[in-house]
N, C-alpha and C positions, 0 to 999 in steps of 0.2 A: 153541222152548220158551220160555215166559215165566217169569222168576224173580220170584216174589212178594216184595213188600217184607218185610224182616226185622223182627221184633218184638224182636230182641235189642238191648239197650242196652249200648254199649261203656263200660267203666269203666277207669280207670287201674289198672294192676297195680303197686302200690307195692312197693319193696324192703323186705324184712322182716329184722330181726336179732333173734334170740331169745336171751335170757340166762336160762337155767334155774337157779333156786336149788335147793339141796339140801334145803330145808325151807320151810314156809310162813312168811310174814312176820308179825311181831307187828303189832298196830294202830299202834304208835308207829313201827316200821320202815317200814310201808307209807306212813304220812303223810310221813315224812322223804324216802323214795325218791321219792314223787310230787312233793314240793316241789323236790327237787334236779333231777329230770328236767324239770319245767316251766321252771325257771330255765335249765338248760343248753340245751334245745331252742329256747327263745325267742331265743337268740343263736347257735345252731349254724350254721356257714357253711362253704362250700367255696370256697377262693380268694377270700374276701371277699364271696361271694354267699350270701344266706340260703338255708338248706335248708327246704323245706316238709316238716315232719315232725310226728309225733305218737307217742304211746305208750299202752299199756294194760298193766295188771297182770292176767294171766290166772290163774285158780284160786288167787289170793293167793300165787303162788309163781313165776310166770314173767313176766319183763319182755319185752314185745314192742315194738320200736321200728320205726316205719314211715317211709319216706322216699319222697316223690314225685319220682323221678328223671327224670320227663318235664319237670319244671320246672328242676331243677338236680341234677346227679349228685353223689353223695357221693364225695369224693376220698379218697386214702390218708390225707392229713393230717386230714381231718374224721372219718374212721373211727377214727384214732388218738386224736383228742380225745374221742370217745365212749367208747373203750376206757379212757381215763384216768379219766373220770368213773365208769364202771362198776367199775373196779378199786378206786377210793377207797371206793365204797359196799360193795363186796365185802369189803374189808379192815375197814372200820368195823363191819360187822354179821356177818362170817364166814358168808357166804351160799353159797360154793362156786359162784359164777356162771361160773367159767372151768374147772371140773372137768367134762370131757366123758366121763369114765369112770363114768357113772351112768345109770340108767334110771329114768324116771318113768312111772307108770301109774295107772289107776283100778281099784280092786278093791272090790267091795261099796259103791260110791258114795264111796269115800275115795281121795284122791290120795296116792300113796306114792312115795317115791324111795329107791333103794338103789344100792350099788355095782354096776356092771355085772356083775362076776364073781359076786356073790351072786344077782343077778337071773337070770342064765343057769342057775346051779345050782338055784335055786328052781323054774324052769320044767322043767328036766330031771327033778328029783326030785318034781315035782308038788306042792310045798309052796305054790306060787303057782298059782292057778287058770288054766286056759286061757281062761276066760270073763272076760278083762280087756280094757281098752282101753289102748293104749300111745301116749305122746306122741312126736312126731318133731320134734326141734329143728333139723333140717337145712333146714327150709323157708325159702326166701329170697325168696318173693313172697307178696303178700297173698292172692292167689287160692289158691295152694297151702296157705297157712296155714289159710284158711277151710275148705278141703275135706279136707285130709289131716294136720292137726296132731294129731288124736286119732283113732286107728283101732282097730278090733278087732284082737286079737293076730294072728289068721291073715292079716290084710291089712297088717300093719305090718312094719317092718324086723326085728322080733324074731320074726316068724312062722316063720322057718326054724330057730329054736332048738328048738322042740317037735317 
């Protein structure tokens, strides 16, 4: 049996770190966050070796950092340095970037974020529609981020609540 040549193009699957804010950024905050991340990522290194990295602000509320670990892996110290920068911005703007006890979802075209406890209660009591899309901040690769960052409720981590 002959195997035909594949048309699939292999791409790097970057490591992704997602920092979800509890609210949308103001235009001023978005500008400052962008500037600080550009400055930090330009010099971000692991054991003295530059990290090939980038970022994007998704839905004006979620900071997504990508690192090409095929070139150089992010070390514990480099991840700590990123954490320090993110904590500084979190503190400066009170963004809740490190609060993992929240849920973010899209309902009627609007991004909403609430305490996880209130989200669960809203789903059970049907004050939150089951026709929503839910964000999953646990994605740690770019391919998973692209395919599963935002899913319909029934296919998401929250699907078992209803």
